C-alpha positions, -999 to 999 in steps of 0.1 A, spaced: -113 -597 272 -90 -595 302 -103 -609 334 -100 -585 364 -95 -600 401 -88 -584 435 -75 -601 463 -70 -590 501 -45 -608 525 -58 -618 559 -30 -606 583 -15 -637 602 -30 -644 635 -61 -620 632 -97 -616 622 -101 -611 585 -110 -573 579 -131 -567 547 -110 -548 523 -79 -548 542 -44 -551 525 -49 -548 489 -19 -568 476 -25 -568 437 -49 -567 409 -40 -590 377 -53 -589 343 -47 -619 320 -35 -646 344 -32 -668 314 1 -649 304 15 -659 334 34 -695 344 5 -716 339 -1 -708 304 -33 -692 287 -72 -698 285 -94 -704 317 -72 -734 333 -45 -713 333 -63 -684 347 -77 -710 373 -44 -725 381 -26 -691 384 -53 -679 410 -48 -712 433 -13 -705 430 -14 -670 443 -41 -679 471 -19 -709 485 14 -687 482 0 -654 498 -29 -667 521 -53 -649 500 -91 -647 499 -109 -634 470 -135 -607 482 -163 -585 471 -149 -560 451 -152 -532 476 -122 -507 475 -129 -469 475 -139 -441 496 -178 -431 503 -183 -396 493 -188 -377 526 -215 -357 516 -235 -391 512 -249 -418 538 -251 -441 507 -224 -453 481 -232 -439 446 -218 -455 416 -210 -435 384 -235 -437 359 -232 -433 323 -243 -399 319 -261 -406 284 -279 -437 297 -279 -431 335 -269 -467 336 -241 -479 361 -206 -477 343 -196 -510 352 -168 -513 329 -150 -480 340 -159 -485 380 -165 -521 384 -133 -532 409 -137 -496 425 -160 -496 454 -154 -488 492 -133 -499 518 -146 -489 548 -134 -454 563 -128 -467 596 -96 -468 612 -85 -506 611 -91 -510 574 -72 -476 572 -41 -490 590 -42 -521 571 -38 -504 539 -10 -481 553 7 -513 564 1 -526 527 18 -498 512 47 -498 539 54 -534 528 42 -536 489 49 -501 477 82 -496 495 104 -465 488 124 -474 524 141 -506 536 116 -532 553 133 -534 588 118 -501 601 84 -483 600 99 -447 611 85 -415 603 94 -409 564 82 -443 555 51 -440 578 42 -406 558 47 -425 525 28 -452 532 -1 -429 546 3 -410 514 0 -437 490 -30 -449 510 -50 -417 505 -40 -417 469 -54 -449 464 -88 -432 479 -85 -405 454 -78 -426 423 -112 -437 426 -130 -405 424 -100 -394 402 -110 -418 375 -144 -413 379 -140 -380 371 -121 -386 344 -147 -409 328 -177 -385 333 -161 -355 318 -151 -378 288 -187 -391 286 -204 -358 292 -181 -338 270 -190 -308 286 -169 -275 280 -140 -274 303 -119 -248 315 -79 -253 318 -57 -231 341 -24 -223 327 4 -210 352 40 -210 357 33 -216 393 15 -237 416 22 -230 454 4 -262 469 19 -266 502 14 -302 518 -14 -320 504 -20 -350 533 -41 -332 557 -59 -311 530 -66 -342 512 -77 -363 541 -97 -333 553 -114 -330 521 -120 -368 520 -137 -364 556 -111 -388 567 -92 -367 594 -102 -386 624 -99 -422 609 -67 -416 594 -54 -401 631 -68 -430 649 -51 -454 624 -19 -438 627 -22 -443 665 -32 -479 663 3 -479 644 25 -459 672 21 -426 652 8 -392 652 -10 -377 624 5 -342 631 40 -353 632 34 -375 598 21 -347 582 52 -328 591 74 -350 571 60 -339 540 81 -311 520 61 -284 502 58 -288 466 83 -262 453 64 -254 423 57 -217 433 74 -189 450 43 -163 461 7 -149 457 6 -161 419 9 -198 424 -11 -198 458 -37 -183 441 -37 -207 409 -38 -237 439 -68 -220 455 -82 -218 424 -82 -256 419 -94 -264 451 -122 -241 444 -128 -258 409 -129 -290 423 -150 -285 455 -178 -266 431 -178 -295 407 -163 -275 375 -148 -291 350 -115 -277 351 -74 -290 347 -44 -272 358 -14 -268 339 21 -263 348 56 -275 349 75 -297 374 102 -282 387 131 -305 400 146 -277 422 119 -251 424 131 -217 433 156 -222 460 155 -230 496 162 -203 516 189 -200 544 198 -171 566 233 -167 574 253 -138 588 256 -124 553 219 -125 548 199 -148 523 216 -178 510 201 -196 479 204 -236 477 186 -262 456 154 -274 469 149 -309 477 115 -315 476 116 -345 449 147 -360 466 125 -390 483 102 -389 451 65 -375 452 38 -401 465 10 -382 451 21 -379 411 15 -405 388 35 -403 354 17 -408 326 41 -426 301 15 -427 276 10 -387 274 39 -373 258 42 -347 231 71 -334 208 84 -300 214 105 -283 189 132 -251 191 152 -234 171 152 -248 132 138 -229 102 105 -222 84 100 -233 46 72 -221 22 57 -247 0 45 -236 -35 11 -232 -23 20 -208 2 17 -236 32 43 -232 59 65 -261 76 88 -256 105 117 -279 103 149 -289 118 164 -274 151 160 -293 185 136 -315 194 125 -330 231 93 -349 247 72 -334 276 61 -361 299 28 -356 317 27 -362 359 -8 -360 372 -14 -345 411 -49 -353 418 -68 -323 435 -98 -333 454 -129 -313 460 -143 -305 495 -176 -333 502 -177 -341 467 -164 -367 445 -149 -348 420 -111 -349 418 -95 -330 390 -60 -329 377 -30 -305 381 -9 -319 350 26 -311 353 52 -312 323 85 -327 325 112 -328 298 136 -353 282 152 -360 250 143 -389 228 165 -418 237 180 -420 202 200 -385 213 222 -402 231 252 -407 209 264 -445 217 295 -442 196 306 -408 213 299 -418 247 318 -454 243 346 -432 228 349 -416 264 336 -384 253 304 -384 282 296 -352 285 295 -344 245 270 -376 239 248 -370 268 247 -331 260 212 -331 246 197 -350 273 208 -326 294 199 -295 275 165 -310 276 161 -321 313 173 -285 325 142 -269 313 124 -281 342 152 -280 368 144 -243 383 115 -220 385 122 -188 373 158 -192 362 183 -160 364 178 -141 332 208 -117 331 226 -137 307 213 -147 273 214 -183 281 191 -177 312 167 -157 290 166 -185 264 160 -212 292 131 -190 306 115 -189 271 120 -226 264 103 -231 299 74 -209 285 70 -224 254 71 -260 270 42 -252 291 22 -236 263 28 -262 235 24 -294 255 -6 -282 273 -24 -271 238 -14 -305 223 -30 -322 254 -60 -301 250 -64 -305 215 -59 -342 215 -87 -343 243 -109 -323 217 -105 -345 188 -111 -376 211 -143 -364 226 -153 -354 191 -153 -386 178 -151 -390 140 -168 -358 133 -146 -330 145 -159 -295 137 -131 -269 147 -156 -243 151 -170 -258 182 -136 -258 198 -144 -226 220 -175 -243 228 -155 -270 245 -125 -252 256 -116 -223 277 -78 -213 282 -71 -190 309 -38 -175 310 -23 -168 345 -3 -135 337 17 -131 308 39 -162 311 16 -184 289 11 -160 267 27 -179 237 -5 -202 239 -20 -177 213 5 -178 185 9 -217 193 -29 -224 188 -26 -204 156 5 -227 146 -12 -260 153 -45 -250 137 -30 -235 106 3 -258 101 -12 -293 115 -46 -289 113 -53 -270 77 -74 -240 89 -73 -208 72 -59 -177 89 -93 -159 96 -108 -191 108 -80 -200 133 -77 -165 144 -114 -165 154 -114 -197 173 -83 -186 190 -95 -153 200 -129 -168 218 -104 -196 235 -82 -175 254 -83 -152 282 -59 -132 302 -54 -126 340 -34 -96 344 -14 -97 379 7 -64 379 11 -29 373 49 -29 372 62 -22 339 91 -47 344 66 -73 353 47 -67 320 69 -91 298 89 -80 265 112 -104 250 139 -98 227 125 -105 188 160 -117 177 160 -144 208 125 -155 200 129 -152 160 161 -178 168 144 -199 190 106 -196 178 106 -188 142 74 -202 131 59 -181 162 76 -150 154 58 -150 113 25 -158 134 31 -127 160 41 -105 128 8 -114 111 -12 -108 144 6 -75 149 -4 -65 112 -40 -77 118 -41 -52 149 -25 -23 128 -53 -29 102 -78 -23 131 -62 8 147 -60 24 114 -99 15 107 -108 28 141 -87 63 141 -83 69 106 -51 86 92 -64 119 93 -45 129 125 -13 113 120 -2 124 156 -31 105 172 -23 74 147 12 74 153 6 74 195 -20 46 190 4 26 170 33 32 196 10 23 226 -7 -7 212 15 -28 187 27 -60 198 61 -53 179 80 -26 198 107 -4 178 98 -24 146 91 -8 115 56 -8 100 49 -38 77 53 -31 40 15 -26 34 17 4 59 53 17 51 35 51 37 10 54 66 30 79 86 50 107 71 87 103 82 103 135 89 131 145 61 168 145 66 182 178 73 202 194 46 235 219 52 234 252 36 264 254 18 287 289 23 320 302 8 344 295 32 368 326 46 395 325 17 368 331 -7 369 298 -24 339 288 -45 311 268 -30 315 230 -30 288 205 -22 293 187 11 278 156 22 246 159 38 242 148 77 216 139 100 211 165 130 226 155 161 217 168 194 194 191 178 225 212 160 230 209 122 267 204 113 287 196 81 312 170 76 338 196 68 332 216 101 335 182 118 368 176 99 382 210 112 375 199 147 348 224 154 329 195 174 342 164 179 320 136 164 300 120 192 293 82 195 262 68 173 231 62 195 224 25 195 192 16 178 165 8 206 158 -31 208 133 -48 187 110 -64 215 79 -85 218 51 -71 240 35 -102 256 8 -85 280 0 -65 243 -3 -99 225 -27 -114 254 -49 -82 253 -52 -90 216 -53 -124 212 -82 -132 238 -116 -125 245 -114 -113 281 -90 -96 299 -90 -93 341 -79 -74 369 -76 -93 404 -92 -63 427 -116 -35 420 -88 -8 420 -65 -27 401 -90 -34 373 -96 3 373 -60 11 367 -55 -16 343 -86 3 323 -73 37 330 -36 31 328 -21 0 319 -43 -8 287 -61 25 285 -57 25 245 -70 -11 245 -98 -4 269 -111 24 245 -107 2 216 -125 -30 231 -142 -20 266 -161 -48 264 -130 -73 268 -121 -56 304 -137 -72 337 -127 -75 374 -122 -105 391 -111 -99 429 -91 -126 441 -103 -153 468 -85 -180 491 -99 -213 498 -114 -214 533 -110 -248 535 -69 -247 537 -70 -211 551 -94 -217 584 -107 -250 584 -75 -272 581 -49 -248 596 -69 -234 623 -90 -261 639 -94 -242 671 -109 -212 651 -129 -232 632 -145 -251 662 -155 -219 675 -170 -203 643 -189 -238 637 -204 -235 677 -215 -199 674 -229 -204 636 -245 -235 646 -229 -258 620 -201 -262 592 -220 -250 564 -196 -219 565 -166 -241 550 -186 -240 518 -210 -210 521 -185 -184 536 -215 -160 540 -222 -177 571 -192 -159 587 -212 -124 585 -235 -141 612 -206 -138 638 -210 -102 636 -241 -104 661 -220 -121 688 -191 -97 684 -192 -81 719 -204 -114 736 -179 -122 765 -178 -160 763 -172 -158 723 -142 -133 730 -130 -156 756 -128 -186 734 -115 -161 705 -85 -151 726 -79 -185 738 -76 -200 703 -51 -172 693 -34 -178 721 -30 -215 712 -20 -208 679 8 -184 693 24 -211 713 29 -231 682 46 -202 666 65 -195 695 79 -230 691 87 -227 652 106 -197 660 128 -215 684 131 -241 663 143 -222 629 160 -191 645 170 -201 682 151 -170 695 128 -172 724 96 -152 723 68 -146 746 30 -155 735 19 -127 753 32 -103 732 14 -89 701 23 -110 670 28 -82 643 35 -103 608 48 -91 576 52 -125 551 53 -120 513 79 -120 488 108 -95 494 101 -64 470 108 -29 472 70 -22 465 57 -44 493 79 -21 514 93 -43 539 120 -15 542 92 9 554 83 -16 584 118 -23 596 127 12 596 95 19 619 107 -10 642 143 9 642 126 41 651 105 23 678 138 8 692 157 41 695 126 56 712 129 25 734 162 33 739 160 70 751 133 60 777 136 46 813 124 12 817 89 25 832 84 49 804 91 25 776 68 0 793 36 24 798 42 38 759 49 6 741 30 -28 741 53 -59 739 58 -69 702 71 -98 683 76 -82 646 80 -113 624 90 -112 588 92 -138 562 97 -143 524 122 -148 495 145 -122 477 148 -134 440 184 -142 436 195 -114 416 175 -87 433 204 -69 451 185 -44 469 158 -66 481 186 -93 496 200 -60 512 168 -57 529 167 -92 543 203 -86 554 192 -54 573 161 -69 591 185 -100 603 209 -75 614 184 -55 634 170 -86 649 207 -98 660 209 -65 679 174 -58 694 167 -95 703 198 -95 724 194 -62 740 186 -66 781 174 -32 783 145 -44 759 137 -77 766 104 -90 756 90 -55 748 105 -58 712 115 -88 692 127 -89 657 122 -123 641 133 -133 601 115 -171 594 137 -185 568 127 -203 540 87 -189 541 65 -212 525 25 -225 527 31 -250 556 48 -216 576 22 -195 565 -4 -220 581 13 -216 615 21 -179 609 -15 -168 597 -36 -185 626 -13 -166 653 -14 -133 636 -26 -104 656 -16 -77 631 -4 -80 595 12 -54 575 3 -51 538 20 -17 534 26 -15 494 31 18 479 -8 25 469 -14 16 431 11 -13 429 -1 -43 447 -26 -59 420 -45 -79 448 -28 -98 471 -42 -128 487 -24 -131 520 -44 -101 534 -75 -122 530 -61 -151 548 -51 -131 575 -84 -113 577 -102 -149 576 -82 -158 607 -89 -128 629 -57 -107 622 -66 -70 620 -47 -54 589 -24 -20 590 -19 -10 553 -25 14 525 -55 18 500 -39 -4 475 -50 -41 458 -78 -59 479 -71 -39 512 -97 -14 495 -123 -43 496 -113 -58 528 -116 -23 549 -152 -19 533 -162 -52 542 -149 -55 576 -154 -20 587 -133 13 587 -132 11 626 -113 -24 623 -86 -16 598 -55 5 604 -50 28 575 -23 55 565 -3 64 538 -9 81 503 -38 72 479 -32 57 444 -43 89 426 -15 110 446 13 90 437 24 104 402 18 138 416 43 131 447 68 117 425 69 148 403 72 169 430 101 148 443 117 151 411 114 190 412 131 188 447 103 199 468 100 170 491 107 179 528 114 147 547 95 142 584 123 151 609 121 117 623 127 98 589 159 116 589 166 109 627 158 67 616 183 71 588 210 88 610 208 61 637 212 29 611 242 49 601 256 54 631 268 16 630 245 5 658 234 -26 638 270 -37 628 296 -27 609 277 -35 575 273 -5 551 237 4 545 247 33 522 233 17 488 203 6 506 195 42 522 205 59 493 177 45 473 155 69 494 175 97 486 182 121 460 153 134 436 161 115 405 182 85 391 179 49 391 176 34 424 172 66 440 149 89 446 127 68 467 104 57 441 82 38 463 76 67 488 90 50 519 100 85 531 66 101 523 46 77 541 69 71 570 53 96 595 19 85 584 29 48 590 45 58 624 13 74 637 -4 48 628 16 23 646 8 45 678 -26 40 670 -22 0 671 -6 1 705 -34 21 720 -57 -3 704 -38 -34 718 -40 -22 753 -79 -25 753 -81 -64 748 -117 -62 747 -118 -37 721 -90 -59 701 -108 -90 701 -139 -75 688 -120 -61 659 -105 -93 654 -138 -111 652 -153 -84 631 -123 -94 605 -132 -130 604 -169 -121 600 -161 -96 572 -141 -119 554 -168 -141 541 -164 -119 504 -129 -134 499 -137 -169 493 -120 -184 459 -153 -202 454 -170 -168 450 -141 -160 424 -142 -193 405 -180 -189 402 -175 -155 387 -148 -169 365 -170 -197 352 -199 -173 347 -183 -145 331 -152 -156 310 -152 -194 307 -190 -200 304 -187 -236 318 -213 -253 342 -206 -276 369 -206 -314 365 -215 -335 394 -208 -370 396 -237 -391 407 
C-alpha cells in the first residue's frame, strides 16, 4: 500500500508558520533513487528534508467551512465513521493572511506559469487562483466521495453555454476568505481588486442562456443539491467584440492563451464519439453503427463552490481530440503535413468556437457535431457513474431513480436518441424498456417563442452524420403517430392531418409504411379530351397535375397557349428538435409565467392538449451572491445594516424588510451615496474603454443584452435621437429645464452573421460620435456603447444603473435575467409586459415600474392590421426617421435599417417587432421618467422598493422548484 506524506518548507530567516508553503506530496518513495522497501522510503524522506529544509508537519491543509466554527471531517454516510482513507491528508491550513500569503508564494515558485524573476500582476493572479483552488479541491474531493458513497439521485444540467464570469472573487467570497486574501496580497505588495482584474472572463457563453446556467450551478452548490453541469470547452468562445468606425468587428477570444488556473484535466475520463459510418443489422435484428470518423472527448473539470457550505460541485467541460494513431507519420514525413494532420484538426475544431456560423453546410455540420459531442460524452459519463455506483447488480429500471437530465434549450436534444442508442445497442435493452427509461430521465426547458430559435435540422445532414440516430428518431416519430391516432381516431381526417402536421418530429416526410393509408391523398386531376378545330378524332393525351389551380393538357402547352412554369421544389425534410424534446421527456417548462402560458397556448398547444401534466412554469432567477453580495459591496453593507444580518444572502425574503424603511432619510442618503460610488467606477470604465468622459451626476440609463431586433435596441436609440432632436430645437435654458442629464449606455454582441443587428450597433456608435461631441448638449446627453460586454462589465454597470431598459416586443422575451439583476441593485425598469417584467412589476409595485407598449395578446392583431395597410404612424416617428436620413449622423446609409420599419409586408420589412407602433408610448413614458428623476426623494424610494421587491427572483428559489417538481432530488449536506 502506498504511503502518503506531506511536507512544508520553512521560509529562510523566518519563524515556522504551520501549514505554509506546501511543497510536495509523495506516494511510494521506494520508487525513487534509494530503492524500495521501508529503508528506501526513509532514505528518500531524509534526503528531501536535508535538500529542501523540510519539516514533517501534522496533516492540516484545507479550508474550514465558514458556516462552522469547528472543522468537520467527512464521514462515511453509511457508517458515520470518519473517512480517513478519502480525506486523511486534507485537513485545514489556518485561513489567516500569513498562511495564505505563504501558499501564494509557494504557487508562484513551484506551480510556475511565468518566469521566476518577477512577481507581477499576471503571475500574482495565477498564484492566488491556484492557492484558492487548493482550498476548493479539498471540499471538491469530499463532495465527490460523499455522492459516491450515498448514491443519491443526481441532477445533470446540460447546456451549450455557461457564462461564468471571473471566478476568483466569487470563490473566495463563497469560502468566506475575501478579507484574508486581501490582507495576504497586501503583504505581498498587491491589491486584491487589481489581481482579480487580471482574470479573463471564461468564454463559454454569450447571453442569458449561459448566465442562467451558471447562476443555477451556484445555487445547486449553495443549497447542497447533488448535481453537475456539462458543457463544451470552447477554445475561442463566441468572439471578442471591437467597436470601430465601421461598427462591430469580431476577433478570436484569447481567454485560454495563458491557461485556466481553475480547470483540472481528467486524462482518465475520455469517451469515444462517432460520426458518419453506416448501420448494419444482424440476423436477429440487432443494430450496429460501424465505420466513419472517430474522435475522443476529454473531461476538464471546473469546481463550483457553494456559499457557506462545503459542497463543491463540478462543471465538466468536454474538449475533443483525435486518437494519436490518426496522425499518419508516413504521410507527414513525406512532407504532406497538412494532409497527415487533417483528422487531428477536424477533431479539435469541434470545440474551437461557440455557435460557429451556419450559413454554409460545413458550418451546419460543425454545429451538429458540437451538439452530439456534448450529448454523447455527457451521457456516457453519466451511465458510467450509474454503473459504478450500482456495483455488480445493475438494474436499468432504477436509472431514472438515480439520474435526472435537464436539457437547457434544444441544443442538447440529441440526448434523447443517444440514450436510446446506448440502452438498446450497447446495453441490450428492448425498445419499450429503453423508451420508458428515457422519457422518465429527460426534461426540457424552453427558452424562446421565436420560430427560428426552435431548432430544425436537415434530415439529410443528420442521416449522413448520425445514421443510427435517424433510425431511432424515425421510430420515435412512428411511436408519436401511433399515440396521435389513438387519441384522435381516424373519423375526422382533417383534424388528424392537422395534428400530424403540427406534432410530428419529422417535417415534410411521408408517413411510415404502417400508416400509409391513414390519410386519403387527393387524386390527380385528369384532362377531358375534345375534338380539335379540324374535326380530328379524339386522341388520348397524357394526364398532368394541376399547376396554379388551372388544368392544362400537354398539347395546349406545346401549342404555346401557356408556358410551362418551373417545377416547385419539394420542401426540405427536417427534424424538429423542440418536438422531439417534448415527446422524449417527462417535463417541459417555460421560464416566466407569461412565457409558460404562451408555450401552452401557442408554441406547443397540440402537445399541451395531449399531455397537460408535462407542462410547468419555472420563472428564472439569479444568484444574489454574485449579483448583489460580491458585485455591490457598498449596497450589501447597507442591506445588512438595515435588515440586521447577512441572512438575506441565503434567504432573499429578508430583502422585503427594506420596504418599511423606504422613506427613511438616513437610508435614502446612504442609498444615494452607494449608487454614486458605483457610478464613479463606471465613469472610469467608460473613459478607459471608449475615451468619453461622463458625469456621475447624470442619470445612468442602461440597456445591455444580446443585440437582437426583438429586444429593440433600435427603439431605444431612435428614442434618444428624438430626444437629441428636441434638444437641438430648444434654447439652452429650455432644454435644461425640460430634460434631466442622461448617460445612455448600450452593450452587447450582435451575432457575426446577423446583418441587421450589426447595422443597429453601428448606428448607436454613429449617434454617440455626434451627440457626445456636440458642445450645445454637453453633459445633458451622452450615448455610450461599451465594447465586448461580458459578466465582468455587467458586474460594474448593474450596480451603477438607475434606469434599465427591458423593452422587447411583448410576448417575445421568454423571461430575461438581467431585469432581475438590475432590480436587485435598486435600478428602476422601463419595459413592456413581457417575460419576467410582468412578475417583477407585480413584486416591486406598479408605481415603481415604468410601463409602456402593446400587450402580448394584441401583437398578432396589430401585425394583421399592418399587413392590411391600416397602420398610421405617429408624426414623431416619421420626424425621427426623416432626421436620421438627413445625414446628421454621418454619411452612412441607414436605408436598410429604417426600411425594416416600413411597408406592410415582406421579409425584413413591415416593422415585425412593432417599433413604430410602440414609439409614441415609449416617448411619453420617457417623459415620465424625467419627471420622476427630478424628485430624488421619490426616485430613491422607488429604487429601494425595487431591491426590496426582488426577493423572489433568486435562483435559489428556482432551483428548489426544479428539484422538487422535475428532478425529485434531495439536498446532501456534507458533515
